[in-house]
N, C-alpha and C positions, 0 to 999 in steps of 0.2 A: 738649939732653934726648933721651931714648935713640930716642923713637920721633919725631924731627925733627919735631913737630908744627906744619903748618901754619896759615895763618892762616883762623881758623873766619868770617870774612867770607865767605867763597864758599861757602856754606852758607844764606844769607841768604834765598834763595828761599823756602826752603820755610819756613810759617807757625805750626806747632806742631810737635810731637815726631810727633804719629802721620804727618802727612803727609810729615814728613821721611823716618822711615824707610821708607814707603811709595814715594817717591820716589826712594831712593836706590836700593831694589832693583830698580826699573824701570831704573835705568840702569846699575847694573853687571852685572846680569843677562848682557848679552851679552857682557861683557870679561871674564870670570871665565875662560873657556877662553884666551882669549889668554894671560891673566895666569900660569896653571899652566902653560903652554911657554914663556913668557920666564924664569919662575921654575926650571923644569928644565933649562933649557939654557944658560941665565946669558948669553946672549947672542941680543941682537934679531935680529940676520941670520938666524943659523941657525933661531932658533924659526918665521920668517917663512917661510924657505923649506919648513921641516917642514910648517907650518900652510898653505902655499900661500895665503899672501897678503901683499900686498905689503909693504916693511919698512914704509912710510913711514904704510901702516893701523895698524899695529903700533906704531909709536913714539906716535901721537898717542891711541890708547886706552889704553896705559899711562899718559900724560901726564894723559888726562881722569879713567880710573881714581883716581888717586893726588889729583887735584883736589877731585874728589869727596869722597872720605874726608877730605880735606884732613890727609893723612899721607903722607909718603914711603915707599914702597914698596920702591925701588933706589937703590942706591947707584952712581953710574954712573964707569968706568975705561974711557972711549975706547970702543970699540965692545959691550966686554964690561959687566955689571952684575951684582950680588951683591944677593941680600935685607937690608932692614935687619930688627933683631929685629919690628919691625911687621910687616915681608912674611913672615916666618916665620911669624907667630902668625896673620896671613889667610891665608896660603899651606895650613895644617894645614886651617882650617875650609872652604876651596875645595874641597881635592880630595874631604873626606868631602860636600859638597855633589854635587859635579858624578861621583862615583861612585853617590851616588843617584838622582839622573836619570838617569844610564845606566842603573841599574838598573830603574828605573819603564820606561825606554824598553822596554827589553828584555821587561820584565812586560807593558807594551800589545802588542808585537810579537806576544809568543807568543798573547797570546788572541784574535787577530785573525787568526792562522795560518789555513788554510781546513784541514789534514787535522789540528794538534794542540790548536786556538782552544779557547776556551772559553764554554757559554750558561748565562747567569745564568736560571734558569727557575724560576717559581715556580707552586704549587698547591695547591686545597686539599686537606686533612687527610682529608678523605674519599675521595681518590683517589690516596691514596699506598700504600696498602698494596698494589694488583693493576695501577689502571690506570698510574699510570706508569713502575713499573716494567719492566711491559710495552711502553709505548712506547720508552723508553731501550734496551731488549734489542733492538727491532727496528732504531730507528735507527743503534746502533751495528755492526749488521751490515755498511752499507756505508761508515760513518766511524767505526772503532775505536778511533781516539785522540782523537777530540773530548772533550772533558774539561765536566763538568757544573758549578755551583753552584747547590745546590737551597734552596729556601726554600718550606715550608708554611707557609700563614699564612691567613686568612680574606680576603675578596674585597675588601675596602675596603683593607686593608692593602696587599696587593699591586698594587693599583694605583697606591696612592700610590708603590710600589716602581719601577714603570714611569717615574711623572713624576721622582724623585729619581736615577734611573739604577741603582738597585740591581739590578734585572731588565730584562732585555731582551725577553721573554715570559711570559706567563702563562696557566695554565687557569681560569678562574671559571666563576662563576654567582650572579646572574645574569647574559646577557652585556649589559657596559658601555655607555651613551649618553652619550658624554663628547665634545665636540669636541677634547679634544687628544687622544684616544685613537682606534684602530683594533680592530674588534673582529667577528669571523668566527666563526659558529654553525659548531659540529664534529656534535654528536648530543647527543640529549637521555637523561635518565634517569626509568624510574620510582620515583617515592616509594611508600613503605609504610607504611599502618599499623602499629605496632609495638606490639603489649601482651603483659602477663605471660599467662606459660602457663594460668594459673587464670583468666583474665578471661571475663567473660560474654560476649566476641566472640569467643574463642579457637576455638572451634568454628567459626569460618566461614571460607569462605577467601577471600570477595570481600566487602564493605562500601563503604557511601555515608559519608562523613566526616560528614555530618550526624548519623547513628547516635551519634558521638562527642562532641556537642555538649556533653553534659553532664561530662566524664571530666577528669580533672586532665591537664594537657602537659606532658612536661619538653622545653625546645628549648634550641637554643643561642642565646646571646647574641644583643641588638641591636645590630646592624651586620655580622652574618655574613649572606651572602647566604640561605641555607637558611631562618635564621629570617623573612626577610620574606618568602620562599615559602612558609610554615608560615602566617605571618599571613592572604596573601593568598587562598591555597586555602581556610582557615576563616570568613574574614568573605564569601566565593563561596559557601561552604554553608552561611552564614546564622549564623553565630556569631562572637563572639571567644574565641579559646581560654583558659582558664584557665592560669595555669602558674604549676607550685609549685616549680620548679628550671630553673635554665640554665646551660650548660656552655659549653666549648671545643672539644668533640668527640663524633663522631656515637659512636663506640662508648664514650664514658662514660655519654651518654645512654641507651644501648642497658643498661648496668648498671644504672641506675636503672631502668630499666623492668623487668628481670629483678625487680631486689628491690621493685619494687610499689606504685613509687612516681609512675605516671602512667602515659600513654600519648606515642608520640611518633612524628611524619612522618618518616620517615630512608631515604637510597637503599639497594639492599642492601648486605649484608655482606661483606667479602672473603670470610670463615670464618662458616657457622651460629653462632648462640650459643644455647647452653642457656637456658632460663630466657623464651625469648620466643616468640611466634607475629608473624609478618609478613602481612601482610594485602593484598592486592589492591585499592586503592581504587577505584571503577566511577566515581564522581563525586563533585565535580568531578575533570580530568582531571587527575591529580596527575603533574606530570613537573617536572622543570627541566631547562632547557638549558644545556651548557657549550660554553663557546666559547673562542677563543685572542685575546689582546688585547696591543697592543704600542703605545709611544707614537708616535703621528703624526709623520712627517718626521725622525725618528730613523735615523741610517744604520746600516745591517744591516753587523756583520763579514761574511765568510764563513761562519765555523761557524753564527753564528745565522740568516743567511738558506736555510742548508742544512737548518737544523731547522725553519725555519716552512715551508718547502715540505712537509718530509714531515709536520709537521700536518695542515696544509690538505689534502693527499692521502687524508688519513684520516677525513675528511667522512663520518659516517654509521656511519663504524666503527671511533670512536674507545675505546667502550666493549665492555670483555670481554663 
């Protein structure tokens, strides 16, 4: 037979196909580099010398590899070996696998490099126009080659990103209180009651939130931190907001307000928008706290540690 099939009884410890495949991968993984080295040199002694392992270790590893696969990979010619057809087929896949592992190793080493590594950083949509660009500009004055993977999302999605490893750090509001996360308060941001330019309150500079109890509100969707804050402030003012429209971005809500479709509680815009008036809320105290969060116990790479230290140094001065 071309592949010189070995007895399949050697694979009998595996109870089913899934278990067999998983266990074979576990058994083969440490031996693949040995196999590639022997295949490249076609000489066990030479391969052992190049890889700096005892020849006996290499010989046993190749014998066990063939035993695990149930296929002869080498034809023996004294101290020399040559690949069987099965060995050549296997080598092509092994070389691709080893190259992919090396590429992945290079990538994670590069991401962890103190000077040129990468930080996966999440932040709220409302902080993307001005706050985050200013932070990154200031940080890169001393760390010019650190790279960032930036993710804009709502708070709950970013906290899940910390838990799954998608994010290293995130700026969020409200500040989370969860046993698996660490969070630190950095600053607070005043919220304003945004009304259409022709609204009955538009001539005012200050307003109590209770004065908007009969208004229709446009808000972010449930699950967004700003939506929870809006609902809580309205309840504190003595009413439940009547919600006409729900969106995903603060500037979309401003557009709805400008169109006369409702009022909204929003943080200040990066650029003033025509068609709306932004009123200071005197009662209750309308602010949202901004904090930085990360996964508890998760080791920081040097660039992540440097950026975390930088953010914490900005306490009280995070916002423009």
